[in-house]
DSSP file (Angstrom, degrees, kcal/mol; ACC not computed):
  #  RESIDUE AA STRUCTURE BP1 BP2  ACC     N-H-->O    O-->H-N    N-H-->O    O-->H-N    TCO  KAPPA ALPHA  PHI   PSI    X-CA   Y-CA   Z-CA
    1    1 A M              0   0    0      0, 0.0     2,-0.4     0, 0.0     0, 0.0   0.000 360.0 360.0 360.0 129.7   22.6  -95.2   36.3
    2    2 A T        -     0   0    0      2,-0.0     2,-0.6     0, 0.0     0, 0.0  -0.904 360.0-152.0-114.0 144.0   23.4  -93.6   33.0
    3    3 A V    >   -     0   0    0     -2,-0.4     3,-0.7     3,-0.0     2,-0.2  -0.961  14.8-146.6-115.9 117.1   21.6  -90.8   31.4
    4    4 A E  T 3  S+     0   0    0     -2,-0.6     3,-0.1     1,-0.2    -2,-0.0  -0.590  77.2   5.7 -84.8 145.5   21.7  -90.7   27.6
    5    5 A N  T 3  S+     0   0    0     -2,-0.2     2,-0.3     1,-0.2    -1,-0.2   0.717  86.2 161.0  58.5  24.0   21.7  -87.4   25.8
    6    6 A A    <   -     0   0    0     -3,-0.7    -1,-0.2     1,-0.1    -3,-0.0  -0.560  41.6-120.4 -75.3 138.5   22.0  -85.4   29.0
    7    7 A E        -     0   0    0     -2,-0.3     3,-0.1    -3,-0.1    -1,-0.1  -0.579  30.0-112.3 -75.1 138.1   23.2  -81.9   28.5
    8    8 A P        -     0   0    0      0, 0.0    -1,-0.1     0, 0.0     3,-0.0  -0.396  42.2 -94.5 -67.0 150.6   26.4  -81.2   30.4
    9    9 A P        -     0   0    0      0, 0.0     2,-0.6     0, 0.0    -3,-0.0  -0.320  36.0-114.3 -65.8 149.4   26.0  -78.7   33.3
   10   10 A V        -     0   0    0     -3,-0.1     2,-0.6     1,-0.0    -3,-0.0  -0.752  31.1-152.0 -84.1 124.0   26.7  -75.1   32.6
   11   11 A L        -     0   0    0     -2,-0.6     2,-0.2     4,-0.0    -1,-0.0  -0.862   3.6-150.9-102.1 125.2   29.8  -74.0   34.6
   12   12 A D     >  -     0   0    0     -2,-0.6     4,-2.2     1,-0.1     5,-0.2  -0.638  23.8-117.1 -92.1 155.6   30.1  -70.4   35.7
   13   13 A G  H  > S+     0   0    0     -2,-0.2     4,-2.6     1,-0.2     5,-0.2   0.835 111.6  55.3 -59.3 -37.9   33.4  -68.8   36.2
   14   14 A R  H  > S+     0   0    0      2,-0.2     4,-2.6     1,-0.2    -1,-0.2   0.926 109.7  45.7 -64.5 -45.6   32.9  -68.1   39.9
   15   15 A T  H  > S+     0   0    0      2,-0.2     4,-2.5     1,-0.2     5,-0.2   0.924 113.4  50.0 -63.7 -44.0   32.1  -71.8   40.7
   16   16 A L  H  X S+     0   0    0     -4,-2.2     4,-2.7     1,-0.2     5,-0.2   0.931 112.3  47.3 -59.7 -45.7   35.1  -72.9   38.6
   17   17 A R  H  X S+     0   0    0     -4,-2.6     4,-1.7     1,-0.2    -2,-0.2   0.917 111.6  51.2 -61.8 -44.0   37.4  -70.5   40.4
   18   18 A N  H  < S+     0   0    0     -4,-2.6     4,-0.2     2,-0.2    -2,-0.2   0.908 114.8  42.0 -61.9 -43.1   36.1  -71.5   43.9
   19   19 A V  H >< S+     0   0    0     -4,-2.5     3,-1.6     1,-0.2    -2,-0.2   0.943 114.9  48.9 -70.2 -47.1   36.6  -75.2   43.2
   20   20 A M  H >< S+     0   0    0     -4,-2.7     3,-2.0     1,-0.3    -1,-0.2   0.742  95.6  73.3 -67.4 -21.9   40.0  -74.8   41.5
   21   21 A S  T 3< S+     0   0    0     -4,-1.7   137,-2.2     1,-0.3    -1,-0.3   0.644  83.6  70.6 -66.6 -11.6   41.3  -72.6   44.4
   22   22 A N  T <  S+     0   0    0     -3,-1.6     2,-0.7    -4,-0.2    -1,-0.3   0.495  80.4  86.1 -80.9  -3.8   41.4  -75.8   46.5
   23   23 A F  S <  S-     0   0    0     -3,-2.0     2,-0.2    -4,-0.1   135,-0.1  -0.888  80.1-139.5 -98.0 112.7   44.4  -76.9   44.4
   24   24 A C        -     0   0    0     -2,-0.7     2,-0.3   133,-0.1   133,-0.2  -0.500  23.9-172.2 -73.6 136.4   47.5  -75.4   45.9
   25   25 A T  E     -A  156   0A   0    131,-2.1   131,-2.8    -2,-0.2     2,-0.1  -0.927  22.3-120.5-128.3 155.0   50.1  -74.0   43.5
   26   26 A G  E     -A  155   0A   0     -2,-0.3     2,-0.4   129,-0.2    20,-0.2  -0.387  31.3-124.8 -79.0 169.6   53.6  -72.7   43.6
   27   27 A V        +     0   0    0    127,-1.0    54,-2.5    54,-0.3     2,-0.3  -0.971  28.7 177.3-124.9 134.5   54.3  -69.2   42.4
   28   28 A T  E     -CD  43  80B   0     15,-2.6    15,-2.8    -2,-0.4     2,-0.5  -0.870  24.9-141.7-127.4 162.1   56.9  -68.2   39.8
   29   29 A V  E     -CD  42  79B   0     50,-2.1    50,-2.6    -2,-0.3     2,-0.5  -0.991  20.4-153.1-120.9 120.7   58.0  -65.0   38.1
   30   30 A I  E     -CD  41  78B   0     11,-2.6    11,-1.7    -2,-0.5     2,-0.3  -0.827  21.4-177.2 -96.7 127.2   58.8  -65.6   34.5
   31   31 A T  E     +CD  40  77B   0     46,-2.7    46,-2.1    -2,-0.5     2,-0.3  -0.810  16.7 168.8-126.5 161.7   61.4  -63.2   33.1
   32   32 A A  E     -C   39   0B   0      7,-1.8     7,-2.9    -2,-0.3     2,-0.4  -0.939  25.3-132.2-155.7 170.2   63.2  -62.2   29.9
   33   33 A H  E     -C   38   0B   0     42,-0.4    42,-0.1    -2,-0.3    79,-0.0  -0.989   4.5-161.9-134.3 126.5   65.3  -59.4   28.6
   34   34 A D        -     0   0    0      3,-1.9    78,-0.0    -2,-0.4    -1,-0.0   0.285  56.2 -96.5 -91.1  11.9   64.6  -57.7   25.3
   35   35 A G  S    S+     0   0    0      2,-0.2    -1,-0.0    76,-0.1    -2,-0.0   0.165 120.6  49.9  93.9 -18.3   68.1  -56.2   25.0
   36   36 A E  S    S+     0   0    0      1,-0.4    -1,-0.1     0, 0.0    -3,-0.0   0.682 118.1   2.8-117.3 -39.0   66.9  -52.9   26.4
   37   37 A S  S    S-     0   0    0      0, 0.0    -3,-1.9     0, 0.0    -1,-0.4  -0.990  72.5 -99.8-151.2 156.2   65.0  -53.7   29.6
   38   38 A P  E     -C   33   0B   0      0, 0.0     2,-0.3     0, 0.0    -5,-0.2  -0.488  36.5-164.1 -76.2 149.4   64.0  -56.6   31.8
   39   39 A L  E     +C   32   0B   0     -7,-2.9    -7,-1.8    -2,-0.2     2,-0.3  -0.932  16.6 148.8-131.1 152.2   60.5  -58.0   31.5
   40   40 A G  E     -C   31   0B   0     -2,-0.3     2,-0.3    -9,-0.2    -9,-0.2  -0.966  21.0-166.8-175.8 162.1   58.5  -60.3   33.7
   41   41 A F  E     -C   30   0B   0    -11,-1.7   -11,-2.6    -2,-0.3     2,-0.2  -0.984  33.2-104.0-154.7 153.0   55.1  -61.5   35.1
   42   42 A T  E     +C   29   0B   0     50,-1.1     2,-0.3    -2,-0.3   -13,-0.2  -0.565  40.3 179.3 -76.9 140.0   53.9  -63.6   38.0
   43   43 A C  E     +C   28   0B   0    -15,-2.8   -15,-2.6    -2,-0.2     3,-0.2  -0.989  24.4 176.3-146.4 132.8   52.7  -67.1   37.0
   44   44 A Q        +     0   0    0     -2,-0.3   -18,-0.2   -17,-0.2   112,-0.1   0.187  68.3  83.1-118.9  15.8   51.3  -70.0   39.0
   45   45 A S        +     0   0    0    -20,-0.1     2,-0.1   -17,-0.1    -1,-0.1   0.109  56.3 139.6-106.1  22.4   50.5  -72.4   36.2
   46   46 A L        +     0   0    0    -20,-0.2     2,-0.3    -3,-0.2    12,-0.2  -0.431  22.7 169.1 -69.4 136.9   54.0  -73.9   35.8
   47   47 A V  E     -E   57   0B   0     10,-2.3    10,-2.5    -2,-0.1     2,-0.3  -0.991  37.2-118.0-148.6 141.6   54.1  -77.7   35.3
   48   48 A S  E     +E   56   0B   0     -2,-0.3     8,-0.3     8,-0.2     3,-0.1  -0.641  31.7 177.5 -74.6 133.7   56.8  -80.1   34.3
   49   49 A V  E     +     0   0B   0      6,-2.4     2,-0.3     1,-0.4     7,-0.2   0.809  56.5   1.8-106.7 -44.5   55.8  -81.8   31.0
   50   50 A S  E   > -E   55   0B   0      5,-1.6     5,-2.3     1,-0.1    -1,-0.4  -1.000  37.7-158.5-152.1 143.6   58.6  -84.1   30.0
   51   51 A L  T   5S+     0   0    0     -2,-0.3    -1,-0.1     1,-0.3     5,-0.0   0.773  87.5  62.1 -88.4 -31.5   62.0  -85.4   31.2
   52   52 A D  T   5S+     0   0    0      1,-0.5    -1,-0.3     2,-0.1     0, 0.0  -0.829 120.8  17.5-140.1  97.6   63.2  -86.5   27.7
   53   53 A P  T   5S-     0   0    0      0, 0.0     2,-0.8     0, 0.0    -1,-0.5   0.547 109.7-119.7 -77.1 161.0   63.2  -84.0   26.2
   54   54 A P  T   5 +     0   0    0      0, 0.0    88,-2.7     0, 0.0     2,-0.3  -0.574  49.8 162.2 -74.3 107.8   63.2  -81.6   29.2
   55   55 A L  E   < -EF  50 141B   0     -5,-2.3    -6,-2.4    -2,-0.8    -5,-1.6  -0.922  20.2-175.5-127.8 150.6   60.0  -79.6   28.8
   56   56 A L  E     -EF  48 140B   0     84,-2.4    84,-2.6    -2,-0.3     2,-0.3  -0.880  10.3-151.2-133.1 169.5   57.8  -77.4   31.0
   57   57 A S  E     +EF  47 139B   0    -10,-2.5   -10,-2.3    -2,-0.3     2,-0.3  -0.984  14.1 172.1-141.8 152.2   54.6  -75.6   30.4
   58   58 A F  E     - F   0 138B   0     80,-1.6    80,-3.0    -2,-0.3   -12,-0.1  -0.956  23.9-133.3-152.0 166.1   52.8  -72.5   31.7
   59   59 A C        -     0   0    0     -2,-0.3    78,-0.2    78,-0.2   -15,-0.2  -0.790  15.9-169.1-132.5  90.3   49.7  -70.6   30.8
   60   60 A P        -     0   0    0      0, 0.0    76,-2.3     0, 0.0     2,-0.1  -0.484  34.0-105.7 -73.3 148.2   49.7  -66.8   30.4
   61   61 A A  B >   -G  135   0B   0     74,-0.2     3,-1.7    -2,-0.1    74,-0.3  -0.424  21.0-125.1 -68.8 147.0   46.3  -65.0   30.1
   62   62 A K  T 3  S+     0   0    0     72,-2.6    73,-0.1     1,-0.3    -1,-0.1   0.699 111.8  61.5 -66.8 -17.7   45.5  -63.7   26.6
   63   63 A T  T 3  S+     0   0    0     71,-0.4    -1,-0.3     4,-0.0     2,-0.1   0.513  77.6 120.7 -84.0  -5.2   45.0  -60.3   28.2
   64   64 A S    <   -     0   0    0     -3,-1.7   -23,-0.0     1,-0.2    31,-0.0  -0.369  44.7-169.4 -62.2 130.9   48.6  -60.3   29.4
   65   65 A T  S    S+     0   0    0      2,-0.1     4,-0.5    -2,-0.1    -1,-0.2   0.622  85.8  55.2 -91.3 -16.4   50.5  -57.3   28.1
   66   66 A S  S >> S+     0   0    0      2,-0.1     4,-2.0     1,-0.1     3,-0.8   0.894  94.6  64.1 -81.3 -42.9   53.8  -58.8   29.3
   67   67 A W  H 3> S+     0   0    0      1,-0.3     4,-3.1     2,-0.2     5,-0.2   0.883  96.8  55.0 -55.8 -46.1   53.7  -62.2   27.7
   68   68 A P  H 3> S+     0   0    0      0, 0.0     4,-1.4     0, 0.0    -1,-0.3   0.875 110.5  47.9 -56.3 -35.2   53.9  -60.9   24.0
   69   69 A K  H <> S+     0   0    0     -3,-0.8     4,-0.8    -4,-0.5    -2,-0.2   0.902 113.7  45.9 -71.1 -41.3   57.1  -59.0   24.9
   70   70 A L  H >X S+     0   0    0     -4,-2.0     4,-1.2     1,-0.2     3,-0.9   0.905 108.1  58.1 -66.0 -41.1   58.6  -62.1   26.6
   71   71 A R  H 3< S+     0   0    0     -4,-3.1     3,-0.4     1,-0.3    -1,-0.2   0.889  99.0  59.3 -55.7 -42.0   57.6  -64.3   23.7
   72   72 A E  H 3< S+     0   0    0     -4,-1.4    -1,-0.3     1,-0.2    -2,-0.2   0.810 101.8  53.7 -60.0 -31.1   59.5  -62.2   21.3
   73   73 A T  H << S-     0   0    0     -3,-0.9    -1,-0.2    -4,-0.8    -2,-0.2   0.859  88.2-155.1 -73.2 -34.5   62.8  -62.8   23.2
   74   74 A G     <  +     0   0    0     -4,-1.2    52,-2.0    -3,-0.4     2,-0.4   0.187  64.1  90.5  80.5 -18.0   62.4  -66.6   23.0
   75   75 A T  E     + H   0 125B   0     -5,-0.2   -42,-0.4    50,-0.2     2,-0.3  -0.946  55.4 179.6-117.5 133.2   64.6  -67.1   26.1
   76   76 A L  E     - H   0 124B   0     48,-3.1    48,-2.2    -2,-0.4     2,-0.4  -0.855  25.0-150.2-129.7 157.8   63.1  -67.2   29.6
   77   77 A C  E     -DH  31 123B   0    -46,-2.1   -46,-2.7    -2,-0.3     2,-0.7  -0.986  14.3-154.9-126.2 121.9   64.1  -67.6   33.2
   78   78 A I  E     -DH  30 122B   0     44,-3.5    44,-2.0    -2,-0.4     2,-0.7  -0.872  10.4-160.9 -97.1 113.1   61.4  -69.1   35.5
   79   79 A N  E     -DH  29 121B   0    -50,-2.6   -50,-2.1    -2,-0.7     2,-0.6  -0.860   7.7-147.8 -98.7 111.2   62.1  -67.9   39.0
   80   80 A V  E     -DH  28 120B   0     40,-2.4    39,-2.9    -2,-0.7    40,-1.1  -0.706  24.8-129.5 -81.4 117.6   60.5  -70.2   41.6
   81   81 A L        -     0   0    0    -54,-2.5    73,-2.0    -2,-0.6   -54,-0.3  -0.399  12.7-133.9 -76.5 143.6   59.6  -67.9   44.5
   82   82 A A  B >   -J  153   0C   0     35,-0.3     3,-2.1    71,-0.3    -1,-0.1  -0.469  33.9 -96.4 -87.7 163.7   60.5  -68.6   48.1
   83   83 A H  T 3  S+     0   0    0     69,-2.2     3,-0.4     1,-0.3    72,-0.1   0.719 122.5  54.2 -54.6 -26.0   58.1  -68.3   51.0
   84   84 A D  T 3  S+     0   0    0     68,-0.3    -1,-0.3     1,-0.2     3,-0.2   0.159  88.6  81.3 -97.6  19.4   59.4  -64.8   51.9
   85   85 A Q    <>  +     0   0    0     -3,-2.1     4,-2.1     1,-0.2    -1,-0.2  -0.046  45.6 120.6-115.0  31.9   58.9  -63.3   48.4
   86   86 A Q  H  > S+     0   0    0     -3,-0.4     4,-2.3     1,-0.2     5,-0.2   0.870  75.5  55.4 -63.2 -36.5   55.2  -62.4   48.5
   87   87 A D  H  > S+     0   0    0     -3,-0.2     4,-2.4     1,-0.2    -1,-0.2   0.898 107.6  49.5 -62.5 -39.1   55.9  -58.8   47.8
   88   88 A M  H  > S+     0   0    0      2,-0.2     4,-2.2     1,-0.2    -2,-0.2   0.907 108.8  53.1 -65.5 -41.3   57.9  -59.7   44.7
   89   89 A C  H  X S+     0   0    0     -4,-2.1     4,-0.8     1,-0.2    -2,-0.2   0.934 111.6  45.6 -56.9 -48.0   54.9  -61.9   43.6
   90   90 A S  H >X S+     0   0    0     -4,-2.3     4,-0.8     1,-0.2     3,-0.6   0.896 110.2  53.6 -64.9 -41.3   52.5  -58.9   44.0
   91   91 A A  H >< S+     0   0    0     -4,-2.4     3,-0.6     1,-0.2    -1,-0.2   0.898 111.1  45.1 -61.9 -41.4   54.9  -56.5   42.2
   92   92 A F  H 3< S+     0   0    0     -4,-2.2   -50,-1.1     1,-0.2    -1,-0.2   0.590 106.2  62.0 -81.0  -9.6   55.2  -58.7   39.1
   93   93 A A  H << S+     0   0    0     -4,-0.8     2,-0.3    -3,-0.6    -1,-0.2   0.652  88.5  86.8 -86.1 -17.0   51.4  -59.4   39.0
   94   94 A R    <<  -     0   0    0     -4,-0.8     3,-0.4    -3,-0.6     2,-0.2  -0.658  68.8-144.6 -88.6 137.9   50.6  -55.7   38.5
   95   95 A G  S    S+     0   0    0     -2,-0.3     3,-0.1     1,-0.2    -2,-0.1  -0.586  75.1  32.4 -93.2 160.7   50.5  -54.2   35.1
   96   96 A G  S    S+     0   0    0      1,-0.2     2,-0.3    -2,-0.2    -1,-0.2   0.668  97.3 100.4  72.8  17.8   51.5  -50.7   34.1
   97   97 A T  S    S-     0   0    0     -3,-0.4     2,-1.4    -6,-0.1    -1,-0.2  -0.837  86.7 -98.3-127.4 166.5   54.3  -50.4   36.7
   98   98 A D    >   -     0   0    0     -2,-0.3     3,-1.8     1,-0.2    -3,-0.1  -0.727  40.4-172.4 -82.4  93.5   58.1  -50.8   36.7
   99   99 A K  T 3  S+     0   0    0     -2,-1.4    -1,-0.2     1,-0.3   -60,-0.1   0.732  78.9  54.2 -63.6 -23.8   58.0  -54.3   38.0
  100  100 A F  T >  S+     0   0    0    -62,-0.2     3,-2.1    -3,-0.1     2,-0.3   0.406  73.5 129.4 -93.3   2.7   61.8  -54.4   38.5
  101  101 A L  T <  S-     0   0    0     -3,-1.8     3,-0.1     1,-0.3   -10,-0.0  -0.428  89.1  -2.7 -60.9 118.1   61.9  -51.2   40.7
  102  102 A G  T 3  S+     0   0    0     -2,-0.3     2,-0.5     1,-0.2    -1,-0.3   0.509 102.2 130.6  77.7   5.2   63.9  -52.2   43.8
  103  103 A V    <   -     0   0    0     -3,-2.1     2,-0.4   -15,-0.0    -1,-0.2  -0.802  51.1-141.4 -96.0 127.4   64.4  -55.8   42.6
  104  104 A E        +     0   0    0     -2,-0.5    12,-2.7    12,-0.1     2,-0.3  -0.717  35.4 153.1 -86.0 134.5   67.9  -57.3   42.7
  105  105 A W  E     -K  115   0D   0     -2,-0.4     2,-0.3    10,-0.2    10,-0.2  -0.991  29.2-154.7-156.4 158.5   68.7  -59.5   39.8
  106  106 A D  E     -K  114   0D   0      8,-2.0     8,-3.6    -2,-0.3     2,-0.4  -0.865  40.1 -91.0-125.9 163.1   71.6  -60.9   37.7
  107  107 A A  E     -K  113   0D   0     -2,-0.3     5,-0.1     6,-0.2    -2,-0.0  -0.637  39.5-137.4 -76.2 128.9   71.5  -62.2   34.1
  108  108 A A    >   -     0   0    0      4,-3.3     3,-2.1    -2,-0.4     6,-0.0  -0.200  40.3 -85.8 -70.0 175.4   71.0  -65.9   33.9
  109  109 A G  T 3  S+     0   0    0      1,-0.3    -1,-0.1     2,-0.1    -2,-0.1   0.797 133.2  47.9 -56.0 -30.3   73.1  -67.9   31.5
  110  110 A N  T 3  S-     0   0    0      2,-0.1    -1,-0.3   -34,-0.1   -35,-0.1   0.360 121.7-105.7 -93.8   5.4   70.6  -67.1   28.7
  111  111 A G  S <  S+     0   0    0     -3,-2.1   -76,-0.1     1,-0.3    -2,-0.1   0.240  79.2 128.0  93.0 -13.7   70.5  -63.4   29.5
  112  112 A A  S    S-     0   0    0    -36,-0.2    -4,-3.3    -5,-0.1    -1,-0.3  -0.437  72.8 -87.5 -73.9 151.3   67.1  -63.4   31.2
  113  113 A P  E     -K  107   0D   0      0, 0.0     2,-0.7     0, 0.0    -6,-0.2  -0.411  35.0-157.7 -65.1 126.6   66.8  -61.8   34.7
  114  114 A A  E     -K  106   0D   0     -8,-3.6    -8,-2.0    -2,-0.2     2,-0.2  -0.932  21.9-134.1-102.6 112.6   67.5  -64.2   37.5
  115  115 A L  E >   -K  105   0D   0     -2,-0.7     3,-1.4   -10,-0.2   -10,-0.2  -0.469  16.5-115.8 -76.9 133.9   65.8  -62.8   40.6
  116  116 A S  T 3  S+     0   0    0    -12,-2.7   -12,-0.1     1,-0.2    -1,-0.1  -0.384  97.2  23.7 -65.0 141.1   67.8  -62.6   43.8
  117  117 A G  T 3  S+     0   0    0      1,-0.3   -35,-0.3    -2,-0.1    -1,-0.2   0.397  83.8 147.9  86.5  -2.9   66.3  -64.8   46.6
  118  118 A A    <   -     0   0    0     -3,-1.4    -1,-0.3     1,-0.1   -37,-0.2  -0.282  50.7-134.5 -65.0 152.2   64.5  -67.2   44.4
  119  119 A L  S    S-     0   0    0    -39,-2.9    29,-2.8     1,-0.2    30,-1.9   0.879  83.9  -5.4 -72.2 -41.1   64.1  -70.8   45.6
  120  120 A A  E     -HI  80 147B   0    -40,-1.1   -40,-2.4    27,-0.3     2,-0.4  -0.963  63.2-143.1-151.2 163.1   65.0  -72.2   42.2
  121  121 A R  E     -HI  79 146B   0     25,-2.6    25,-2.2    -2,-0.3     2,-0.4  -0.998  10.2-172.7-136.4 134.9   65.8  -71.0   38.7
  122  122 A I  E     -HI  78 145B   0    -44,-2.0   -44,-3.5    -2,-0.4     2,-0.4  -0.984   9.1-157.2-130.2 120.5   64.9  -72.6   35.3
  123  123 A E  E     +HI  77 144B   0     21,-3.2    20,-2.7    -2,-0.4    21,-1.3  -0.789  26.0 163.4 -94.8 141.3   66.2  -71.3   32.0
  124  124 A A  E     -HI  76 142B   0    -48,-2.2   -48,-3.1    -2,-0.4     2,-0.4  -0.980  33.2-134.6-154.0 160.2   64.2  -72.2   29.0
  125  125 A T  E     -HI  75 141B   0     16,-2.2    16,-2.8    -2,-0.3     2,-0.2  -0.965  36.0-107.9-119.9 140.7   63.4  -71.5   25.3
  126  126 A V  E     + I   0 140B   0    -52,-2.0    14,-0.2    -2,-0.4     3,-0.1  -0.482  41.7 166.2 -68.9 128.3   59.9  -71.2   23.9
  127  127 A E  E     -     0   0B   0     12,-2.8     2,-0.3     1,-0.4    13,-0.2   0.774  58.2  -1.2-108.1 -46.0   59.1  -74.2   21.7
  128  128 A Q  E     - I   0 139B   0     11,-2.1    11,-2.6     2,-0.0    -1,-0.4  -0.968  49.1-155.3-148.1 157.6   55.3  -74.1   21.1
  129  129 A E  E     - I   0 138B   0     -2,-0.3     2,-0.4     9,-0.2     9,-0.2  -0.994  11.7-167.5-134.5 144.0   52.1  -72.2   21.9
  130  130 A H  E     - I   0 137B   0      7,-2.3     7,-3.0    -2,-0.3     2,-0.2  -0.995  26.2-115.6-133.4 137.0   48.6  -73.6   21.9
  131  131 A D  E     + I   0 136B   0     -2,-0.4     5,-0.2     5,-0.2     3,-0.1  -0.496  35.8 171.8 -68.1 135.1   45.3  -71.8   22.1
  132  132 A A  E >   - I   0 135B   0      3,-1.9     3,-1.9     1,-0.3     2,-0.3  -0.527  51.4 -86.4-148.6  75.2   43.4  -72.6   25.3
  133  133 A G  T 3  S-     0   0    0      1,-0.3    -1,-0.3    -2,-0.1     0, 0.0  -0.413 109.6  -5.7  63.8-121.7   40.3  -70.5   25.8
  134  134 A D  T 3  S+     0   0    0     -2,-0.3   -72,-2.6    -3,-0.1   -71,-0.4   0.318 133.8  55.5 -90.6   9.6   41.2  -67.3   27.6
  135  135 A H  E <  S-GI  61 132B   0     -3,-1.9    -3,-1.9   -74,-0.3     2,-0.4  -0.827  75.1-127.8-130.0 170.8   44.8  -68.4   28.1
  136  136 A T  E     - I   0 131B   0    -76,-2.3     2,-0.7    -2,-0.3    -5,-0.2  -0.981  17.5-137.7-118.9 134.1   47.7  -69.7   26.0
  137  137 A I  E     - I   0 130B   0     -7,-3.0    -7,-2.3    -2,-0.4     2,-0.5  -0.840  22.7-164.0 -91.4 119.0   49.5  -72.9   26.7
  138  138 A V  E     -FI  58 129B   0    -80,-3.0   -80,-1.6    -2,-0.7     2,-0.5  -0.889   6.6-162.8-105.4 131.2   53.3  -72.3   26.3
  139  139 A V  E     -FI  57 128B   0    -11,-2.6   -12,-2.8    -2,-0.5   -11,-2.1  -0.966  15.0-177.6-111.8 128.0   55.7  -75.3   26.0
  140  140 A A  E     -FI  56 126B   0    -84,-2.6   -84,-2.4    -2,-0.5     2,-0.5  -0.957  25.6-124.5-129.9 145.5   59.3  -74.4   26.6
  141  141 A R  E     -FI  55 125B   0    -16,-2.8   -16,-2.2    -2,-0.4     2,-0.4  -0.760  27.4-127.8 -89.1 127.8   62.5  -76.5   26.5
  142  142 A I  E     + I   0 124B   0    -88,-2.7   -18,-0.3    -2,-0.5     3,-0.1  -0.609  31.1 172.4 -76.1 128.7   64.6  -76.4   29.7
  143  143 A T  E     -     0   0B   0    -20,-2.7     2,-0.3     1,-0.4   -19,-0.2   0.609  66.3  -5.0-111.8 -20.3   68.2  -75.5   29.0
  144  144 A D  E     + I   0 123B   0    -21,-1.3   -21,-3.2     2,-0.0    -1,-0.4  -0.951  63.2 171.5-166.7 154.4   69.5  -75.1   32.5
  145  145 A L  E     + I   0 122B   0     -2,-0.3     2,-0.3   -23,-0.2   -23,-0.2  -0.976   1.8 172.8-164.7 154.3   68.2  -75.2   36.1
  146  146 A N  E     - I   0 121B   0    -25,-2.2   -25,-2.6    -2,-0.3     2,-0.4  -0.978  31.8-116.0-162.8 156.7   69.3  -75.2   39.7
  147  147 A V  E     + I   0 120B   0     -2,-0.3   -27,-0.3   -27,-0.2     3,-0.1  -0.806  26.4 177.4 -93.1 134.2   68.0  -75.1   43.3
  148  148 A L        +     0   0    0    -29,-2.8     2,-0.3    -2,-0.4   -28,-0.2   0.672  63.6  22.3-111.1 -25.8   69.2  -72.0   45.2
  149  149 A R        -     0   0    0    -30,-1.9    -1,-0.2     1,-0.0     3,-0.1  -0.911  50.2-158.4-139.5 163.9   67.5  -72.3   48.6
  150  150 A H        +     0   0    0     -2,-0.3   -31,-0.0    -3,-0.1   -30,-0.0   0.008  65.5  96.7-132.6  29.0   66.0  -75.1   50.6
  151  151 A D  S    S-     0   0    0      1,-0.2    -1,-0.1    14,-0.1   -68,-0.1   0.188  90.2 -71.9-114.8  19.9   63.7  -73.3   53.0
  152  152 A G        -     0   0    0     -3,-0.1   -69,-2.2    11,-0.1   -68,-0.3   0.196  42.8 -98.5 108.5 140.9   60.2  -73.6   51.4
  153  153 A P  B     -J   82   0C   0      0, 0.0    11,-0.6     0, 0.0     2,-0.5  -0.391  32.5-108.1 -86.5 162.1   58.2  -72.2   48.5
  154  154 A L  E     - B   0 163A   0    -73,-2.0  -127,-1.0  -127,-0.3     2,-0.3  -0.810  43.9-162.2 -82.8 127.5   55.6  -69.5   48.3
  155  155 A L  E     -AB  26 162A   0      7,-2.6     7,-2.0    -2,-0.5     2,-0.5  -0.868  15.2-148.1-117.4 149.4   52.3  -71.2   47.8
  156  156 A F  E     +AB  25 161A   0   -131,-2.8  -131,-2.1    -2,-0.3     2,-0.3  -0.975  27.7 160.7-116.7 125.3   48.9  -69.9   46.6
  157  157 A Y  E >   - B   0 160A   0      3,-2.8     3,-1.8    -2,-0.5  -135,-0.2  -0.964  63.9 -13.7-150.9 125.7   45.8  -71.4   48.0
  158  158 A R  T 3  S-     0   0    0   -137,-2.2     3,-0.1    -2,-0.3  -136,-0.1   0.854 127.8 -50.4  49.8  42.7   42.2  -70.2   48.2
  159  159 A G  T 3  S+     0   0    0      1,-0.3    -1,-0.3  -138,-0.1     2,-0.3   0.517 123.0  87.2  81.3   4.5   43.1  -66.7   47.2
  160  160 A G  E <  S-B  157   0A   0     -3,-1.8    -3,-2.8     0, 0.0     2,-0.3  -0.798  71.1-113.2-131.5 174.0   45.9  -66.4   49.8
  161  161 A F  E     +B  156   0A   0     -2,-0.3     2,-0.3    -5,-0.2    -5,-0.2  -0.780  38.4 145.9-110.1 152.2   49.6  -67.1   50.2
  162  162 A G  E     -B  155   0A   0     -7,-2.0    -7,-2.6    -2,-0.3     2,-0.3  -0.863  32.1-114.6-160.2-166.3   51.3  -69.5   52.5
  163  163 A R  E     -B  154   0A   0     -2,-0.3     2,-0.4    -9,-0.2    -9,-0.1  -0.923   9.0-138.2-142.5 165.2   54.3  -71.8   52.8
  164  164 A F        -     0   0    0    -11,-0.6     2,-0.6    -2,-0.3   -81,-0.1  -0.997  11.9-160.8-127.4 128.3   55.2  -75.4   53.1
  165  165 A D              0   0    0     -2,-0.4   -14,-0.1   -13,-0.1   -13,-0.1  -0.951 360.0 360.0-112.2 120.6   57.8  -76.7   55.5
  166  166 A A              0   0    0     -2,-0.6    -1,-0.1     0, 0.0   -15,-0.0   0.457 360.0 360.0 -84.9 360.0   59.2  -80.1   54.7
C-alpha cells in the first residue's frame, strides 16, 4: 500500500536517541597539539570512508569547544580506546577541565598526542568539513596507523560502556 502526499513523521530527539543507542560504537579520543599544549575530545562517530585514498570520518558537535582548536592544527591522532580506558573516555568528554591531567602520552609521528594504553592509533590530516545539522562531518586522510593491543575495545551501547571479546 502506498500513500501519496503523506507527510513524513515528526521525529523527536529523545526517540531518535533511544533508537540509535541500539547501535554499538567504539570509542576514540581525537587529539592534536597546537605547539603549546595538547588538545583532545572523546568521539564515538569514527568511520572508515575509503581505502584508496585512505580516508576516515568523524562528527564533532557544533557546540564543541575543543574541535575548533584541533581543526586549526590540521594534524590529528585518533586513539582507539581499549576496554579498560573508560576513565580516559570520561575525562576527555568533559569540557572546561585539564583533560590531560594524569594522562600518559607521547608524540605520534605527526606530533599529536598518542595516548598510552590505546588499542590502536591512527594519524590523519584534515581534508574536508561538511555541515550536518548540529554536527560537522570531518573527512581526514590517514597518514599512519597501527594496532597496539589485542585485548578488546571500549564500546558504547544504550548509554553505557562495555567490551567485546573475540
